C-alpha positions in Angstrom: -53.6 -6.5 115.6 -54.3 -2.8 114.6 -52.7 0.1 116.2 -54.0 3.6 115.9 -52.0 6.1 113.7 -51.3 8.1 116.7 -49.6 4.9 118.3 -47.7 4.5 115.3 -46.6 8.2 115.4 -45.5 7.6 119.2 -43.6 4.6 117.9 -41.6 6.7 115.7 -41.1 9.9 117.7 -41.6 8.8 121.2 -42.2 11.7 124.0 -41.0 10.2 126.7 -39.2 6.5 126.5 -38.5 4.0 123.7 -40.3 1.2 124.2 -38.2 -0.8 121.9 -35.5 -0.7 124.2 -35.2 -4.2 125.6 -33.0 -5.9 128.4 -30.7 -8.5 126.6 -30.9 -12.0 127.8 -27.6 -13.8 128.0 -27.5 -16.0 124.9 -28.1 -19.7 125.7 -25.3 -22.0 125.5 -27.6 -24.9 124.8 -28.8 -23.4 121.4 -26.9 -20.6 120.2 -28.5 -20.4 116.6 -32.2 -19.9 118.6 -31.5 -17.6 121.6 -34.5 -16.9 123.9 -36.6 -13.9 122.9 -35.6 -10.7 125.2 -38.3 -9.0 127.1 -39.3 -5.7 126.5 -38.4 -3.0 129.0 -41.2 -2.1 131.6 -41.7 1.8 131.2 -40.9 3.6 134.8 -43.8 5.2 136.5 -42.8 8.5 135.3 -42.9 7.8 131.6 -46.7 8.1 131.5 -47.7 11.8 131.1 -51.2 10.7 132.3 -53.0 12.8 129.3 -55.4 9.7 128.4 -53.2 8.8 125.2 -55.2 5.6 124.8 -53.4 3.5 122.1 -50.4 5.7 122.2 -49.9 5.5 126.0 -46.4 4.1 127.0 -48.4 1.5 129.0 -50.4 0.3 126.3 -47.4 -0.2 123.9 -45.7 -2.0 126.3 -48.4 -4.3 127.1 -48.6 -5.2 123.4 -44.8 -5.7 123.5 -45.3 -7.9 126.5 -47.9 -10.0 125.0 -45.8 -10.4 121.9 -42.8 -11.6 124.1 -44.9 -13.9 126.0 -46.2 -15.8 122.9 -42.8 -15.6 121.5 -41.2 -17.1 124.6 -43.9 -19.8 124.7 -42.9 -20.7 121.3 -39.3 -20.8 121.9 -39.9 -23.1 125.0 -41.8 -25.6 122.7 -38.9 -25.6 120.2 -36.5 -26.2 123.0 -38.6 -29.2 124.2 -38.9 -30.6 120.5 -35.1 -30.5 120.2 -34.6 -32.9 123.0 
């Protein structure tokens, strides 16, 4: 997946919100060595500046992080099924 240099700039120097912040899930007592992935924090409506940032928009960056989280969660769920 290629992200424009503008998006990389905003990842290192965000103007409104740090999309890397996540809400931590409590660790699973069933598998302490393999906790479930933590979802990305959804930006607030006011985090978007509405200036047409394209790939650097907080919503675009969130959607990429959410897609990765969804894939990681599915892989984690499969690992949990295989443990049983």
